[in-house]
N, CA, C and O atoms as a Tripos MOL2 file, in Angstrom:
@<TRIPOS>MOLECULE
protein
  272   271    68     0     0
PROTEIN
NO_CHARGES

@<TRIPOS>ATOM
      1 N          -6.6150    7.7690   -7.4870 N.3       1 UNK1
      2 CA         -6.0700    6.5340   -8.0070 C.3       1 UNK1
      3 C          -6.6020    5.3680   -7.1880 C.2       1 UNK1
      4 O          -6.5170    5.3780   -5.9600 O.2       1 UNK1
      5 N          -7.1370    4.3880   -7.8460 N.am      2 UNK2
      6 CA         -7.6990    3.2170   -7.1820 C.3       2 UNK2
      7 C          -6.5740    2.3080   -6.7000 C.2       2 UNK2
      8 O          -5.5320    2.2070   -7.3480 O.2       2 UNK2
      9 N          -6.7860    1.6440   -5.5560 N.am      3 UNK3
     10 CA         -5.7730    0.7120   -5.0710 C.3       3 UNK3
     11 C          -5.6610   -0.4920   -5.9990 C.2       3 UNK3
     12 O          -6.6000   -0.7830   -6.7390 O.2       3 UNK3
     13 N          -4.5410   -1.1900   -5.9760 N.am      4 UNK4
     14 CA         -4.4040   -2.3820   -6.8010 C.3       4 UNK4
     15 C          -5.5370   -3.3650   -6.4990 C.2       4 UNK4
     16 O          -5.8780   -3.5640   -5.3330 O.2       4 UNK4
     17 N          -6.1170   -3.9720   -7.5120 N.am      5 UNK5
     18 CA         -7.2860   -4.8380   -7.2950 C.3       5 UNK5
     19 C          -6.9490   -6.1900   -6.6710 C.2       5 UNK5
     20 O          -7.8560   -6.8940   -6.2270 O.2       5 UNK5
     21 N          -5.6990   -6.5670   -6.6250 N.am      6 UNK6
     22 CA         -5.3530   -7.9080   -6.1810 C.3       6 UNK6
     23 C          -4.8940   -7.9930   -4.7240 C.2       6 UNK6
     24 O          -4.3220   -9.0110   -4.3330 O.2       6 UNK6
     25 N          -5.1190   -6.9790   -3.9220 N.am      7 UNK7
     26 CA         -4.7310   -7.0380   -2.5240 C.3       7 UNK7
     27 C          -5.7250   -7.8860   -1.7350 C.2       7 UNK7
     28 O          -6.9300   -7.8370   -1.9810 O.2       7 UNK7
     29 N          -5.2130   -8.6510   -0.8000 N.am      8 UNK8
     30 CA         -6.0520   -9.5120    0.0440 C.3       8 UNK8
     31 C          -6.3030   -8.8150    1.3800 C.2       8 UNK8
     32 O          -5.5270   -8.9520    2.3260 O.2       8 UNK8
     33 N          -7.4090   -8.0630    1.4360 N.am      9 UNK9
     34 CA         -7.7190   -7.2510    2.6050 C.3       9 UNK9
     35 C          -8.2280   -8.1180    3.7500 C.2       9 UNK9
     36 O          -8.9710   -9.0780    3.5440 O.2       9 UNK9
     37 N          -7.8100   -7.7550    4.9680 N.am     10 UNK10
     38 CA         -8.2410   -8.4370    6.1880 C.3      10 UNK10
     39 C          -8.7290   -7.3730    7.1600 C.2      10 UNK10
     40 O          -8.1350   -6.3010    7.2680 O.2      10 UNK10
     41 N          -9.8140   -7.6760    7.8660 N.am     11 UNK11
     42 CA        -10.2820   -6.7610    8.9070 C.3      11 UNK11
     43 C         -10.5760   -7.5670   10.1630 C.2      11 UNK11
     44 O         -10.8020   -8.7750   10.1010 O.2      11 UNK11
     45 N         -10.5690   -6.8980   11.2790 N.am     12 UNK12
     46 CA        -10.8510   -7.5610   12.5460 C.3      12 UNK12
     47 C         -12.3000   -8.0310   12.5830 C.2      12 UNK12
     48 O         -13.2040   -7.3010   12.1740 O.2      12 UNK12
     49 N         -12.5200   -9.2380   13.0680 N.am     13 UNK13
     50 CA        -13.8830   -9.7660   13.1480 C.3      13 UNK13
     51 C         -14.7520   -8.9100   14.0680 C.2      13 UNK13
     52 O         -15.9690   -8.8620   13.8930 O.2      13 UNK13
     53 N         -14.1510   -8.2400   15.0340 N.am     14 UNK14
     54 CA        -14.8920   -7.3940   15.9680 C.3      14 UNK14
     55 C         -15.5410   -6.2040   15.2690 C.2      14 UNK14
     56 O         -16.5440   -5.6790   15.7540 O.2      14 UNK14
     57 N         -14.9880   -5.7710   14.1410 N.am     15 UNK15
     58 CA        -15.5050   -4.5930   13.4550 C.3      15 UNK15
     59 C         -16.7530   -4.8900   12.6180 C.2      15 UNK15
     60 O         -17.4360   -3.9610   12.1880 O.2      15 UNK15
     61 N         -17.0530   -6.1380   12.3850 N.am     16 UNK16
     62 CA        -18.1890   -6.5110   11.5440 C.3      16 UNK16
     63 C         -19.4910   -5.9450   12.1070 C.2      16 UNK16
     64 O         -19.8000   -6.1250   13.2850 O.2      16 UNK16
     65 N         -20.2410   -5.2680   11.2610 N.am     17 UNK17
     66 CA        -21.5360   -4.7310   11.6390 C.3      17 UNK17
     67 C         -21.4880   -3.4090   12.3950 C.2      17 UNK17
     68 O         -22.5350   -2.8220   12.6670 O.2      17 UNK17
     69 N         -20.3170   -2.9360   12.7320 N.am     18 UNK18
     70 CA        -20.2060   -1.6860   13.4880 C.3      18 UNK18
     71 C         -19.9310   -0.4870   12.5870 C.2      18 UNK18
     72 O         -20.0170    0.6560   13.0370 O.2      18 UNK18
     73 N         -19.6020   -0.7370   11.3170 N.am     19 UNK19
     74 CA        -19.2540    0.3480   10.4050 C.3      19 UNK19
     75 C         -17.9230    0.9900   10.7470 C.2      19 UNK19
     76 O         -17.6530    2.1250   10.3530 O.2      19 UNK19
     77 N         -17.0940    0.2660   11.4810 N.am     20 UNK20
     78 CA        -15.7870    0.7880   11.9020 C.3      20 UNK20
     79 C         -14.7000   -0.1430   11.3820 C.2      20 UNK20
     80 O         -13.9510   -0.7290   12.1640 O.2      20 UNK20
     81 N         -14.6180   -0.2760   10.0800 N.am     21 UNK21
     82 CA        -13.7430   -1.2700    9.4770 C.3      21 UNK21
     83 C         -12.4370   -0.6660    8.9820 C.2      21 UNK21
     84 O         -12.4100    0.0890    8.0100 O.2      21 UNK21
     85 N         -11.3710   -1.0080    9.6610 N.am     22 UNK22
     86 CA        -10.0290   -0.7090    9.1900 C.3      22 UNK22
     87 C          -9.4930   -2.0200    8.6390 C.2      22 UNK22
     88 O          -9.5380   -3.0490    9.3130 O.2      22 UNK22
     89 N          -8.9910   -1.9830    7.4220 N.am     23 UNK23
     90 CA         -8.5270   -3.1880    6.7480 C.3      23 UNK23
     91 C          -7.0340   -3.0850    6.4680 C.2      23 UNK23
     92 O          -6.5170   -1.9930    6.2310 O.2      23 UNK23
     93 N          -6.3380   -4.2260    6.4940 N.am     24 UNK24
     94 CA         -4.9180   -4.2580    6.1670 C.3      24 UNK24
     95 C          -4.6600   -5.3340    5.1230 C.2      24 UNK24
     96 O          -5.4000   -6.3140    5.0220 O.2      24 UNK24
     97 N          -3.5970   -5.1360    4.3480 N.am     25 UNK25
     98 CA         -3.2150   -6.0970    3.3150 C.3      25 UNK25
     99 C          -1.7320   -5.9800    3.0340 C.2      25 UNK25
    100 O          -1.1810   -4.8790    3.0540 O.2      25 UNK25
    101 N          -1.0720   -7.1160    2.7700 N.am     26 UNK26
    102 CA          0.3140   -7.0220    2.3380 C.3      26 UNK26
    103 C           0.3870   -6.3900    0.9540 C.2      26 UNK26
    104 O          -0.4260   -6.7040    0.0850 O.2      26 UNK26
    105 N           1.3550   -5.5020    0.7410 N.am     27 UNK27
    106 CA          1.5130   -4.8220   -0.5510 C.3      27 UNK27
    107 C           3.0010   -4.6200   -0.7900 C.2      27 UNK27
    108 O           3.6170   -3.7200   -0.2190 O.2      27 UNK27
    109 N           3.5670   -5.4600   -1.6330 N.am     28 UNK28
    110 CA          5.0140   -5.4880   -1.8690 C.3      28 UNK28
    111 C           5.7110   -5.7420   -0.5370 C.2      28 UNK28
    112 O           5.3760   -6.7110    0.1450 O.2      28 UNK28
    113 N           6.6580   -4.9150   -0.1490 N.am     29 UNK29
    114 CA          7.3470   -5.1260    1.1240 C.3      29 UNK29
    115 C           6.7600   -4.2590    2.2420 C.2      29 UNK29
    116 O           7.3910   -4.0610    3.2790 O.2      29 UNK29
    117 N           5.5520   -3.7480    2.0220 N.am     30 UNK30
    118 CA          4.8830   -2.8850    2.9910 C.3      30 UNK30
    119 C           3.5540   -3.5280    3.4160 C.2      30 UNK30
    120 O           3.1440   -4.5580    2.8820 O.2      30 UNK30
    121 N           2.9000   -2.8920    4.3840 N.am     31 UNK31
    122 CA          1.5480   -3.2570    4.7930 C.3      31 UNK31
    123 C           0.6560   -2.0660    4.4590 C.2      31 UNK31
    124 O           0.9010   -0.9500    4.9170 O.2      31 UNK31
    125 N          -0.3850   -2.3120    3.6540 N.am     32 UNK32
    126 CA         -1.3450   -1.2570    3.2970 C.3      32 UNK32
    127 C          -2.4670   -1.2560    4.3300 C.2      32 UNK32
    128 O          -2.8660   -2.3070    4.8300 O.2      32 UNK32
    129 N          -2.9660   -0.0710    4.6390 N.am     33 UNK33
    130 CA         -4.0450    0.1030    5.5960 C.3      33 UNK33
    131 C          -5.0570    1.0520    4.9890 C.2      33 UNK33
    132 O          -4.6870    2.0440    4.3620 O.2      33 UNK33
    133 N          -6.3450    0.7490    5.1730 N.am     34 UNK34
    134 CA         -7.3940    1.6310    4.6510 C.3      34 UNK34
    135 C          -8.6250    1.5750    5.5340 C.2      34 UNK34
    136 O          -8.8050    0.6420    6.3180 O.2      34 UNK34
    137 N          -9.4680    2.5840    5.3970 N.am     35 UNK35
    138 CA        -10.7930    2.6310    6.0090 C.3      35 UNK35
    139 C         -11.7580    2.1330    4.9450 C.2      35 UNK35
    140 O         -11.7740    2.6720    3.8390 O.2      35 UNK35
    141 N         -12.5510    1.1320    5.2440 N.am     36 UNK36
    142 CA        -13.4360    0.5500    4.2280 C.3      36 UNK36
    143 C         -14.4500    1.5530    3.6860 C.2      36 UNK36
    144 O         -14.9950    1.3500    2.6010 O.2      36 UNK36
    145 N         -14.7120    2.6320    4.4230 N.am     37 UNK37
    146 CA        -15.6350    3.6570    3.9290 C.3      37 UNK37
    147 C         -14.9740    4.5760    2.9000 C.2      37 UNK37
    148 O         -15.6670    5.3140    2.2000 O.2      37 UNK37
    149 N         -13.6500    4.5400    2.8020 N.am     38 UNK38
    150 CA        -12.8970    5.3650    1.8630 C.3      38 UNK38
    151 C         -11.7580    4.5150    1.2860 C.2      38 UNK38
    152 O         -10.5880    4.8010    1.5400 O.2      38 UNK38
    153 N         -12.0880    3.4740    0.5130 N.am     39 UNK39
    154 CA        -11.1020    2.4740    0.1010 C.3      39 UNK39
    155 C         -10.0390    2.9530   -0.8780 C.2      39 UNK39
    156 O          -9.0530    2.2480   -1.0930 O.2      39 UNK39
    157 N         -10.2060    4.1170   -1.4710 N.am     40 UNK40
    158 CA         -9.1940    4.6080   -2.4140 C.3      40 UNK40
    159 C          -7.9820    5.2180   -1.7130 C.2      40 UNK40
    160 O          -6.9320    5.3970   -2.3310 O.2      40 UNK40
    161 N          -8.1240    5.5360   -0.4340 N.am     41 UNK41
    162 CA         -7.0300    6.1560    0.3150 C.3      41 UNK41
    163 C          -6.2770    5.0680    1.0710 C.2      41 UNK41
    164 O          -6.8300    4.4220    1.9610 O.2      41 UNK41
    165 N          -5.0180    4.8730    0.7110 N.am     42 UNK42
    166 CA         -4.1940    3.8610    1.3590 C.3      42 UNK42
    167 C          -3.0600    4.5190    2.1310 C.2      42 UNK42
    168 O          -2.4630    5.4950    1.6760 O.2      42 UNK42
    169 N          -2.7800    3.9810    3.2790 N.am     43 UNK43
    170 CA         -1.5810    4.3210    4.0250 C.3      43 UNK43
    171 C          -0.6730    3.1050    3.9520 C.2      43 UNK43
    172 O          -1.1570    1.9730    3.9600 O.2      43 UNK43
    173 N           0.6250    3.3190    3.8810 N.am     44 UNK44
    174 CA          1.5760    2.2130    3.8210 C.3      44 UNK44
    175 C           2.5410    2.2950    4.9990 C.2      44 UNK44
    176 O           3.0520    3.3630    5.3340 O.2      44 UNK44
    177 N           2.7770    1.1360    5.6210 N.am     45 UNK45
    178 CA          3.6720    1.0430    6.7590 C.3      45 UNK45
    179 C           4.6120   -0.1390    6.5590 C.2      45 UNK45
    180 O           4.2620   -1.1190    5.9010 O.2      45 UNK45
    181 N           5.7990   -0.0390    7.1300 N.am     46 UNK46
    182 CA          6.6950   -1.1890    7.1260 C.3      46 UNK46
    183 C           6.1680   -2.2000    8.1480 C.2      46 UNK46
    184 O           5.3380   -1.8700    8.9950 O.2      46 UNK46
    185 N           6.6550   -3.4120    8.0540 N.am     47 UNK47
    186 CA          6.2620   -4.4210    9.0410 C.3      47 UNK47
    187 C           6.6830   -3.9980   10.4410 C.2      47 UNK47
    188 O           5.9510   -4.2270   11.4040 O.2      47 UNK47
    189 N           7.8590   -3.3830   10.5640 N.am     48 UNK48
    190 CA          8.3350   -2.9340   11.8730 C.3      48 UNK48
    191 C           7.4390   -1.8360   12.4460 C.2      48 UNK48
    192 O           7.1460   -1.8390   13.6420 O.2      48 UNK48
    193 N           7.0060   -0.9050   11.6100 N.am     49 UNK49
    194 CA          6.1060    0.1570   12.0710 C.3      49 UNK49
    195 C           4.7830   -0.4240   12.5590 C.2      49 UNK49
    196 O           4.2880   -0.0390   13.6180 O.2      49 UNK49
    197 N           4.2120   -1.3460   11.7930 N.am     50 UNK50
    198 CA          2.9390   -1.9490   12.1950 C.3      50 UNK50
    199 C           3.1180   -2.7860   13.4570 C.2      50 UNK50
    200 O           2.2510   -2.7770   14.3310 O.2      50 UNK50
    201 N           4.2320   -3.5100   13.5630 N.am     51 UNK51
    202 CA          4.5190   -4.2800   14.7720 C.3      51 UNK51
    203 C           4.5620   -3.3620   15.9920 C.2      51 UNK51
    204 O           3.9720   -3.6760   17.0250 O.2      51 UNK51
    205 N           5.2570   -2.2330   15.8770 N.am     52 UNK52
    206 CA          5.3750   -1.3000   16.9980 C.3      52 UNK52
    207 C           4.0060   -0.7730   17.4140 C.2      52 UNK52
    208 O           3.7250   -0.6450   18.6060 O.2      52 UNK52
    209 N           3.1550   -0.4680   16.4370 N.am     53 UNK53
    210 CA          1.8140    0.0320   16.7560 C.3      53 UNK53
    211 C           0.9830   -1.0510   17.4440 C.2      53 UNK53
    212 O           0.3590   -0.7910   18.4730 O.2      53 UNK53
    213 N           0.9710   -2.2520   16.8890 N.am     54 UNK54
    214 CA          0.1770   -3.3390   17.4650 C.3      54 UNK54
    215 C           0.6670   -3.6610   18.8750 C.2      54 UNK54
    216 O          -0.1410   -3.8760   19.7790 O.2      54 UNK54
    217 N           1.9800   -3.6950   19.0670 N.am     55 UNK55
    218 CA          2.5370   -3.9590   20.3850 C.3      55 UNK55
    219 C           2.0800   -2.8930   21.3840 C.2      55 UNK55
    220 O           1.6960   -3.2140   22.5080 O.2      55 UNK55
    221 N           2.1230   -1.6330   20.9720 N.am     56 UNK56
    222 CA          1.6570   -0.5570   21.8470 C.3      56 UNK56
    223 C           0.1720   -0.6640   22.1440 C.2      56 UNK56
    224 O          -0.2550   -0.4130   23.2700 O.2      56 UNK56
    225 N          -0.6170   -1.0350   21.1460 N.am     57 UNK57
    226 CA         -2.0610   -1.1900   21.3530 C.3      57 UNK57
    227 C          -2.3510   -2.3250   22.3290 C.2      57 UNK57
    228 O          -3.2220   -2.2000   23.1910 O.2      57 UNK57
    229 N          -1.6320   -3.4200   22.1980 N.am     58 UNK58
    230 CA         -1.8230   -4.5390   23.1230 C.3      58 UNK58
    231 C          -1.4800   -4.1490   24.5530 C.2      58 UNK58
    232 O          -2.0740   -4.6690   25.4980 O.2      58 UNK58
    233 N          -0.5340   -3.2450   24.7200 N.am     59 UNK59
    234 CA         -0.1230   -2.7880   26.0560 C.3      59 UNK59
    235 C          -1.0330   -1.6850   26.5910 C.2      59 UNK59
    236 O          -0.8430   -1.2290   27.7190 O.2      59 UNK59
    237 N          -2.0280   -1.2440   25.7950 N.am     60 UNK60
    238 CA         -2.9680   -0.2360   26.2600 C.3      60 UNK60
    239 C          -2.4850    1.1950   26.1190 C.2      60 UNK60
    240 O          -3.0750    2.1060   26.7010 O.2      60 UNK60
    241 N          -1.4100    1.4100   25.3480 N.am     61 UNK61
    242 CA         -0.8280    2.7450   25.2360 C.3      61 UNK61
    243 C          -1.7340    3.7660   24.5420 C.2      61 UNK61
    244 O          -1.5050    4.9700   24.6550 O.2      61 UNK61
    245 N          -2.7500    3.3010   23.8320 N.am     62 UNK62
    246 CA         -3.6420    4.2150   23.1110 C.3      62 UNK62
    247 C          -5.0580    4.2110   23.6790 C.2      62 UNK62
    248 O          -5.9460    4.8640   23.1300 O.2      62 UNK62
    249 N          -5.2730    3.4910   24.7590 N.am     63 UNK63
    250 CA         -6.6190    3.3710   25.3250 C.3      63 UNK63
    251 C          -7.2310    4.7270   25.6860 C.2      63 UNK63
    252 O          -8.4500    4.8910   25.6280 O.2      63 UNK63
    253 N          -6.4070    5.6800   26.0500 N.am     64 UNK64
    254 CA         -6.9220    7.0070   26.4290 C.3      64 UNK64
    255 C          -7.5420    7.7510   25.2470 C.2      64 UNK64
    256 O          -8.2320    8.7510   25.4420 O.2      64 UNK64
    257 N          -7.3040    7.2760   24.0330 N.am     65 UNK65
    258 CA         -7.8500    7.9240   22.8360 C.3      65 UNK65
    259 C          -9.2490    7.4420   22.4790 C.2      65 UNK65
    260 O          -9.9270    8.0430   21.6450 O.2      65 UNK65
    261 N          -9.6790    6.3510   23.1160 N.am     66 UNK66
    262 CA        -10.9760    5.7400   22.7930 C.3      66 UNK66
    263 C         -11.8290    5.7230   24.0400 C.2      66 UNK66
    264 O         -11.4400    5.1500   25.0580 O.2      66 UNK66
    265 N         -12.9810    6.3420   23.9670 N.am     67 UNK67
    266 CA        -13.8980    6.3940   25.0960 C.3      67 UNK67
    267 C         -15.1880    5.6850   24.7150 C.2      67 UNK67
    268 O         -16.1550    6.3220   24.2990 O.2      67 UNK67
    269 N         -15.1980    4.3690   24.8580 N.am     68 UNK68
    270 CA        -16.3830    3.5820   24.4920 C.3      68 UNK68
    271 C         -17.1060    3.0770   25.7130 C.2      68 UNK68
    272 O         -18.1250    2.3970   25.5910 O.2      68 UNK68
@<TRIPOS>BOND
     1     1     2 1
     2     2     3 1
     3     3     4 2
     4     3     5 am
     5     5     6 1
     6     6     7 1
     7     7     8 2
     8     7     9 am
     9     9    10 1
    10    10    11 1
    11    11    12 2
    12    11    13 am
    13    13    14 1
    14    14    15 1
    15    15    16 2
    16    15    17 am
    17    17    18 1
    18    18    19 1
    19    19    20 2
    20    19    21 am
    21    21    22 1
    22    22    23 1
    23    23    24 2
    24    23    25 am
    25    25    26 1
    26    26    27 1
    27    27    28 2
    28    27    29 am
    29    29    30 1
    30    30    31 1
    31    31    32 2
    32    31    33 am
    33    33    34 1
    34    34    35 1
    35    35    36 2
    36    35    37 am
    37    37    38 1
    38    38    39 1
    39    39    40 2
    40    39    41 am
    41    41    42 1
    42    42    43 1
    43    43    44 2
    44    43    45 am
    45    45    46 1
    46    46    47 1
    47    47    48 2
    48    47    49 am
    49    49    50 1
    50    50    51 1
    51    51    52 2
    52    51    53 am
    53    53    54 1
    54    54    55 1
    55    55    56 2
    56    55    57 am
    57    57    58 1
    58    58    59 1
    59    59    60 2
    60    59    61 am
    61    61    62 1
    62    62    63 1
    63    63    64 2
    64    63    65 am
    65    65    66 1
    66    66    67 1
    67    67    68 2
    68    67    69 am
    69    69    70 1
    70    70    71 1
    71    71    72 2
    72    71    73 am
    73    73    74 1
    74    74    75 1
    75    75    76 2
    76    75    77 am
    77    77    78 1
    78    78    79 1
    79    79    80 2
    80    79    81 am
    81    81    82 1
    82    82    83 1
    83    83    84 2
    84    83    85 am
    85    85    86 1
    86    86    87 1
    87    87    88 2
    88    87    89 am
    89    89    90 1
    90    90    91 1
    91    91    92 2
    92    91    93 am
    93    93    94 1
    94    94    95 1
    95    95    96 2
    96    95    97 am
    97    97    98 1
    98    98    99 1
    99    99   100 2
   100    99   101 am
   101   101   102 1
   102   102   103 1
   103   103   104 2
   104   103   105 am
   105   105   106 1
   106   106   107 1
   107   107   108 2
   108   107   109 am
   109   109   110 1
   110   110   111 1
   111   111   112 2
   112   111   113 am
   113   113   114 1
   114   114   115 1
   115   115   116 2
   116   115   117 am
   117   117   118 1
   118   118   119 1
   119   119   120 2
   120   119   121 am
   121   121   122 1
   122   122   123 1
   123   123   124 2
   124   123   125 am
   125   125   126 1
   126   126   127 1
   127   127   128 2
   128   127   129 am
   129   129   130 1
   130   130   131 1
   131   131   132 2
   132   131   133 am
   133   133   134 1
   134   134   135 1
   135   135   136 2
   136   135   137 am
   137   137   138 1
   138   138   139 1
   139   139   140 2
   140   139   141 am
   141   141   142 1
   142   142   143 1
   143   143   144 2
   144   143   145 am
   145   145   146 1
   146   146   147 1
   147   147   148 2
   148   147   149 am
   149   149   150 1
   150   150   151 1
   151   151   152 2
   152   151   153 am
   153   153   154 1
   154   154   155 1
   155   155   156 2
   156   155   157 am
   157   157   158 1
   158   158   159 1
   159   159   160 2
   160   159   161 am
   161   161   162 1
   162   162   163 1
   163   163   164 2
   164   163   165 am
   165   165   166 1
   166   166   167 1
   167   167   168 2
   168   167   169 am
   169   169   170 1
   170   170   171 1
   171   171   172 2
   172   171   173 am
   173   173   174 1
   174   174   175 1
   175   175   176 2
   176   175   177 am
   177   177   178 1
   178   178   179 1
   179   179   180 2
   180   179   181 am
   181   181   182 1
   182   182   183 1
   183   183   184 2
   184   183   185 am
   185   185   186 1
   186   186   187 1
   187   187   188 2
   188   187   189 am
   189   189   190 1
   190   190   191 1
   191   191   192 2
   192   191   193 am
   193   193   194 1
   194   194   195 1
   195   195   196 2
   196   195   197 am
   197   197   198 1
   198   198   199 1
   199   199   200 2
   200   199   201 am
   201   201   202 1
   202   202   203 1
   203   203   204 2
   204   203   205 am
   205   205   206 1
   206   206   207 1
   207   207   208 2
   208   207   209 am
   209   209   210 1
   210   210   211 1
   211   211   212 2
   212   211   213 am
   213   213   214 1
   214   214   215 1
   215   215   216 2
   216   215   217 am
   217   217   218 1
   218   218   219 1
   219   219   220 2
   220   219   221 am
   221   221   222 1
   222   222   223 1
   223   223   224 2
   224   223   225 am
   225   225   226 1
   226   226   227 1
   227   227   228 2
   228   227   229 am
   229   229   230 1
   230   230   231 1
   231   231   232 2
   232   231   233 am
   233   233   234 1
   234   234   235 1
   235   235   236 2
   236   235   237 am
   237   237   238 1
   238   238   239 1
   239   239   240 2
   240   239   241 am
   241   241   242 1
   242   242   243 1
   243   243   244 2
   244   243   245 am
   245   245   246 1
   246   246   247 1
   247   247   248 2
   248   247   249 am
   249   249   250 1
   250   250   251 1
   251   251   252 2
   252   251   253 am
   253   253   254 1
   254   254   255 1
   255   255   256 2
   256   255   257 am
   257   257   258 1
   258   258   259 1
   259   259   260 2
   260   259   261 am
   261   261   262 1
   262   262   263 1
   263   263   264 2
   264   263   265 am
   265   265   266 1
   266   266   267 1
   267   267   268 2
   268   267   269 am
   269   269   270 1
   270   270   271 1
   271   271   272 2
@<TRIPOS>SUBSTRUCTURE
     1 UNK1         2 RESIDUE 1 A UNK
     2 UNK2         6 RESIDUE 1 A UNK
     3 UNK3        10 RESIDUE 1 A UNK
     4 UNK4        14 RESIDUE 1 A UNK
     5 UNK5        18 RESIDUE 1 A UNK
     6 UNK6        22 RESIDUE 1 A UNK
     7 UNK7        26 RESIDUE 1 A UNK
     8 UNK8        30 RESIDUE 1 A UNK
     9 UNK9        34 RESIDUE 1 A UNK
    10 UNK10       38 RESIDUE 1 A UNK
    11 UNK11       42 RESIDUE 1 A UNK
    12 UNK12       46 RESIDUE 1 A UNK
    13 UNK13       50 RESIDUE 1 A UNK
    14 UNK14       54 RESIDUE 1 A UNK
    15 UNK15       58 RESIDUE 1 A UNK
    16 UNK16       62 RESIDUE 1 A UNK
    17 UNK17       66 RESIDUE 1 A UNK
    18 UNK18       70 RESIDUE 1 A UNK
    19 UNK19       74 RESIDUE 1 A UNK
    20 UNK20       78 RESIDUE 1 A UNK
    21 UNK21       82 RESIDUE 1 A UNK
    22 UNK22       86 RESIDUE 1 A UNK
    23 UNK23       90 RESIDUE 1 A UNK
    24 UNK24       94 RESIDUE 1 A UNK
    25 UNK25       98 RESIDUE 1 A UNK
    26 UNK26      102 RESIDUE 1 A UNK
    27 UNK27      106 RESIDUE 1 A UNK
    28 UNK28      110 RESIDUE 1 A UNK
    29 UNK29      114 RESIDUE 1 A UNK
    30 UNK30      118 RESIDUE 1 A UNK
    31 UNK31      122 RESIDUE 1 A UNK
    32 UNK32      126 RESIDUE 1 A UNK
    33 UNK33      130 RESIDUE 1 A UNK
    34 UNK34      134 RESIDUE 1 A UNK
    35 UNK35      138 RESIDUE 1 A UNK
    36 UNK36      142 RESIDUE 1 A UNK
    37 UNK37      146 RESIDUE 1 A UNK
    38 UNK38      150 RESIDUE 1 A UNK
    39 UNK39      154 RESIDUE 1 A UNK
    40 UNK40      158 RESIDUE 1 A UNK
    41 UNK41      162 RESIDUE 1 A UNK
    42 UNK42      166 RESIDUE 1 A UNK
    43 UNK43      170 RESIDUE 1 A UNK
    44 UNK44      174 RESIDUE 1 A UNK
    45 UNK45      178 RESIDUE 1 A UNK
    46 UNK46      182 RESIDUE 1 A UNK
    47 UNK47      186 RESIDUE 1 A UNK
    48 UNK48      190 RESIDUE 1 A UNK
    49 UNK49      194 RESIDUE 1 A UNK
    50 UNK50      198 RESIDUE 1 A UNK
    51 UNK51      202 RESIDUE 1 A UNK
    52 UNK52      206 RESIDUE 1 A UNK
    53 UNK53      210 RESIDUE 1 A UNK
    54 UNK54      214 RESIDUE 1 A UNK
    55 UNK55      218 RESIDUE 1 A UNK
    56 UNK56      222 RESIDUE 1 A UNK
    57 UNK57      226 RESIDUE 1 A UNK
    58 UNK58      230 RESIDUE 1 A UNK
    59 UNK59      234 RESIDUE 1 A UNK
    60 UNK60      238 RESIDUE 1 A UNK
    61 UNK61      242 RESIDUE 1 A UNK
    62 UNK62      246 RESIDUE 1 A UNK
    63 UNK63      250 RESIDUE 1 A UNK
    64 UNK64      254 RESIDUE 1 A UNK
    65 UNK65      258 RESIDUE 1 A UNK
    66 UNK66      262 RESIDUE 1 A UNK
    67 UNK67      266 RESIDUE 1 A UNK
    68 UNK68      270 RESIDUE 1 A UNK
């Protein structure tokens, strides 16, 4: 099933040109998330869930998962 065509997708400017594009868009009362390489697959999160993840990422709680 294709995602709704009217979502306003946003991606981090840092991902441009790296082929590592995770995009987010508001969708009803949720936040939709997708990988631009597989745009038909959507994950949905509440605003509180996304806030908790972003807050943890800003604090470095997931840095051990990325070895760049």
